[in-house]
C-alpha positions in Angstrom: -24.8 19.2 187.8 -28.0 20.0 188.0 -29.9 19.9 191.1 -28.5 17.1 193.0 -30.5 14.1 194.9 -29.4 15.0 197.9 -30.5 12.4 201.4 -29.7 15.2 204.3 -29.0 13.0 207.5 -29.2 14.7 211.5 -25.6 14.0 212.0 -22.4 11.6 211.4 -23.5 9.0 212.8 -26.7 8.5 210.8 -25.2 9.5 208.1 -23.2 6.2 208.6 -26.2 4.3 209.0 -28.1 5.3 206.0 -24.6 4.9 203.6 -24.7 1.3 205.3 -28.3 1.5 204.1 -27.4 1.8 201.0 -24.7 -0.4 200.3 -26.7 -3.4 201.6 -29.5 -2.5 199.4 -27.0 -2.3 196.0 -25.7 -5.6 196.8 -28.8 -7.3 197.2 -29.9 -6.8 194.0 -26.7 -8.6 192.6 -27.0 -11.8 192.6 -23.4 -12.9 190.9 -20.0 -11.1 191.7 -20.7 -6.9 193.6 -17.8 -4.4 193.2 -17.8 -1.5 195.5 -14.8 1.3 194.8 -14.4 2.8 198.2 -12.8 5.9 199.3 -10.7 7.7 202.3 -11.8 9.8 204.8 -13.4 10.5 208.8 -16.6 10.6 207.1 -16.5 6.7 204.8 -15.0 5.4 208.2 -17.6 5.8 210.5 -19.4 3.7 207.9 -16.6 0.9 207.5 -16.2 0.8 211.8 -20.0 0.6 210.9 -19.9 -2.4 208.8 -17.5 -4.6 210.8 -19.7 -4.3 213.5 -22.5 -7.9 214.5 -25.2 -6.8 213.0 -24.6 -5.0 209.7 -21.0 -8.3 209.0 -24.2 -10.9 208.9 -26.0 -8.8 206.2 -23.1 -8.9 203.7 -22.7 -12.2 202.0 -18.4 -11.2 202.2 -17.8 -14.0 199.8 -18.9 -12.7 196.4 -17.9 -9.1 196.7 -14.6 -7.5 195.8 -13.2 -3.9 197.5 -11.6 -1.7 195.3 -10.4 2.1 195.6 -10.7 5.2 194.1 -8.1 6.4 195.4 -4.7 6.6 197.3 -1.6 8.2 198.8 1.6 6.9 197.3 2.8 5.5 200.7 2.8 1.8 202.0 -0.2 0.2 203.2 0.7 0.1 206.8 1.7 3.9 206.8 -0.7 6.2 208.1 -1.7 8.1 205.5 -3.2 4.8 203.1 -6.8 5.1 202.1 -6.6 1.3 202.5 -4.7 0.9 205.4 -7.6 2.8 207.4 -10.1 0.5 205.3 -8.2 -2.8 206.3 -7.8 -1.7 210.1 -12.0 0.0 210.3 -12.8 -3.5 208.8 -12.0 -5.1 205.4 -9.1 -7.2 207.3 -12.2 -8.4 209.5 -14.4 -9.1 207.2 -13.3 -10.1 203.6 -12.0 -12.8 202.1 -8.3 -11.4 201.4 -8.6 -12.7 197.3 -11.6 -10.0 197.6 -9.1 -7.0 198.2 -7.7 -5.1 195.3 -5.2 -2.6 196.7 -3.8 0.5 194.0 -0.3 -1.0 194.2 2.0 1.7 195.8 5.3 -0.6 196.2 6.2 0.1 192.9 8.2 2.6 191.1 5.9 5.5 190.0 2.6 6.5 190.6 2.4 6.4 186.9 3.3 2.7 186.4 0.9 1.9 189.9 -1.6 3.5 188.0 -1.0 1.2 184.9 -1.2 -1.6 187.0 -4.5 -0.7 188.3 -6.0 0.2 185.9 -5.3 -3.7 184.2 -6.7 -4.8 188.0 -10.2 -3.2 186.6 -10.6 -4.1 183.7 -9.5 -8.2 184.4 -12.4 -8.2 186.7 -14.8 -6.3 184.5 -13.8 -8.7 181.5 -15.3 -11.7 183.1 -17.0 -11.0 185.9 -19.3 -8.6 184.5 -21.8 -8.7 181.7 -21.2 -5.9 178.4 -23.3 -4.0 179.7 -23.1 -3.6 183.4 -21.3 -0.6 185.5 -18.1 -2.2 186.6 -18.8 -0.8 190.1 -22.3 -1.5 192.1 -21.4 1.3 194.6 -19.1 3.8 193.8 -18.2 6.0 197.3 -16.8 9.2 197.7 -16.3 12.5 199.9 -15.4 15.8 198.9 -11.6 18.1 199.6 -12.4 21.7 200.5 -10.9 22.6 197.3 -14.1 20.2 195.7 -11.9 17.5 194.9 -13.0 14.0 194.8 -10.9 10.7 195.1 -7.5 12.2 194.1 -9.2 14.3 190.9 -8.0 18.0 191.8 -9.5 21.9 190.6 -7.0 22.7 187.2 -5.1 19.6 187.6 -5.2 17.5 183.8 -6.6 14.7 185.8 -9.4 16.2 186.1 -10.5 16.3 183.0 -9.2 13.0 181.7 -11.3 11.3 179.3 -9.2 8.2 178.3 -7.7 6.6 181.1 -9.1 4.8 184.2 -6.6 6.0 186.3 -3.7 7.9 186.9 -1.1 9.1 188.6 -0.9 12.2 190.0 2.7 13.8 190.6 2.0 16.5 193.9 -1.6 17.1 195.4 -3.3 20.1 195.7 -4.3 20.0 199.5 -2.4 18.5 202.4 -1.2 15.5 202.2 1.4 16.8 199.7 2.5 13.6 198.4 2.1 12.0 194.8 -1.2 10.1 194.4 -3.3 8.0 192.2 -7.1 8.1 191.5 -10.0 6.9 189.1 -11.1 9.2 187.1 -13.9 10.9 186.3 -14.9 8.2 182.9 -13.7 5.4 185.7 -15.8 6.2 188.6 -19.1 6.6 186.3 -19.1 3.2 185.7 -21.3 2.2 188.9 -25.6 2.2 189.6 -25.2 4.2 191.7 -22.6 7.2 193.0 -23.1 7.5 196.6 -21.1 11.4 197.8 -20.4 11.6 201.1 -20.1 14.4 203.1 -20.0 15.7 207.6 -19.4 18.7 209.6 -20.2 22.8 209.0 -16.3 22.9 207.6 -18.3 21.6 204.3 -20.7 23.7 204.6 -18.7 25.9 202.3 -17.5 23.9 199.2 -21.2 21.5 198.7 -22.3 25.5 198.5 -20.3 25.6 195.4 -20.4 22.6 194.6 -24.4 22.9 194.2 -24.6 26.0 192.6 -23.0 24.0 189.8 -19.2 25.9 189.7 -16.5 23.7 188.0 -15.1 21.4 190.5 -14.0 17.8 190.4 -17.6 17.4 192.4 -20.3 19.5 190.5 -19.1 16.8 187.6 -19.1 13.0 189.7 -21.8 11.3 188.5 -23.4 8.3 187.5 -23.1 7.2 183.6 -26.1 4.9 183.9 -27.0 5.4 187.8 -28.2 7.3 190.4 -25.7 10.1 192.0 -26.7 11.1 196.0 -25.5 13.0 197.7 -25.9 12.0 201.8 -24.8 14.7 203.9 -25.2 15.6 206.8 -27.1 19.1 208.7 -24.3 20.4 209.7 -22.7 20.5 206.6 -26.3 21.5 204.4 -26.5 24.7 202.1 -30.1 26.1 202.4 -30.8 23.7 200.0 -33.8 21.3 200.8 -34.0 18.1 201.8 -34.4 15.4 199.2 -36.1 11.9 201.4 
């Protein structure tokens, strides 16, 4: 992946503030319909809760932002394991019009069926809403797992090297919780103006060292095809790689 563009913040709270700034900037640049791809995890949750505060909520044109999710566990939305359920509780249900929220349909017969339907949703959104040369997403948010996975693309799994489909079912996760998943693929996630990968906490330092060294891990292959790819991390997670402004 080469040397990544890295922004290091003092702590998780500062990281959430910087992520909010970048999200607002990407939306402000687009005068039409915007598309944001969310992710799960405790670090993004801080960002989502920040967006729900009066200060940040007032900065966003909620009626023209569409919210998608990069992956989810194959559980009901009201299950504590649900990524979109977490995002709904943190900010979406309080801030976003219901028609702008696009969850993965985990009430279907199987993860593969959910993947097929969600890919159709993404393609339907892209067709009328975006010009032919516009990326699918204005911003893709991602975290990184302890094994180097992003979304639900785990090292050594077929989903991590899928090149044709936009969304795939993942029968079993490589890390806990060991439940089936549905995940956007690397080619789909790459269709963005900016990819923002977030990590905080000392427990992420080891895997970030491996990723930034170029080890063959999904997180090392995650990048925007035509836009910016940025790692936003806090000092506790940062290996000795220098700091980008």
